[in-house]
C-alpha positions in Angstrom: -142.8 -6.7 -52.6 -139.9 -6.3 -54.3 -136.4 -6.2 -52.1 -133.7 -4.8 -53.4 -130.3 -5.1 -52.5 -129.6 -3.1 -50.1 -132.7 -3.4 -47.9 -135.5 -1.5 -48.9 -138.8 -2.5 -49.2 -138.3 -4.0 -46.0 -142.2 -5.3 -44.8 -144.1 -4.8 -41.0 -143.2 -8.0 -40.4 -139.7 -7.9 -42.0 -138.9 -5.2 -39.2 -140.4 -6.9 -36.4 -137.3 -10.0 -37.1 -134.9 -6.7 -36.5 -132.8 -6.3 -33.7 -131.5 -3.1 -32.5 -128.1 -2.4 -31.1 -126.7 0.2 -29.1 -123.4 1.8 -30.3 -120.1 0.5 -28.4 -117.8 1.3 -31.4 -116.8 3.6 -33.8 -114.8 2.6 -37.0 -112.7 4.9 -39.2 -114.4 4.7 -42.3 -112.9 5.8 -45.6 -114.8 6.3 -49.3 -115.1 7.7 -51.8 -118.2 9.2 -52.3 -122.1 9.1 -50.9 -124.1 7.9 -53.3 -127.5 7.8 -53.8 -130.0 7.1 -50.8 -127.0 7.0 -48.4 -124.7 4.7 -49.3 -120.9 4.8 -49.1 -119.1 4.3 -52.8 -116.1 2.3 -52.6 -115.6 2.3 -48.6 -112.7 0.7 -46.7 -112.2 0.1 -42.9 -109.6 2.2 -41.9 -109.7 1.4 -38.0 -111.5 2.1 -34.7 -111.3 5.2 -33.0 -111.0 5.0 -29.6 -110.9 8.8 -28.9 -114.5 9.1 -29.8 -117.9 8.2 -27.7 -120.1 6.4 -30.6 -123.5 8.7 -29.0 -121.9 11.6 -30.3 -121.0 10.4 -33.8 -123.1 12.1 -36.6 -122.8 12.3 -40.5 -120.2 14.7 -41.7 -121.7 16.8 -44.2 -118.6 18.3 -46.5 -119.1 21.0 -49.2 -119.1 20.0 -53.5 -117.0 21.7 -55.8 -118.9 23.7 -57.7 
């Protein structure tokens, strides 16, 4: 099985070794755009958001210019 840089191609055995965590902090991330496979392009950490509950955070969708 081919293993890529971004983790596609995880086997069932690999997933068994994964550790799932509960969200505790919310980070503000600045980025240029969403790339293929929902990856951020040119991202950088901009700080922590103490005003947001981690369980309420969802991916924001913006309209693209036509």
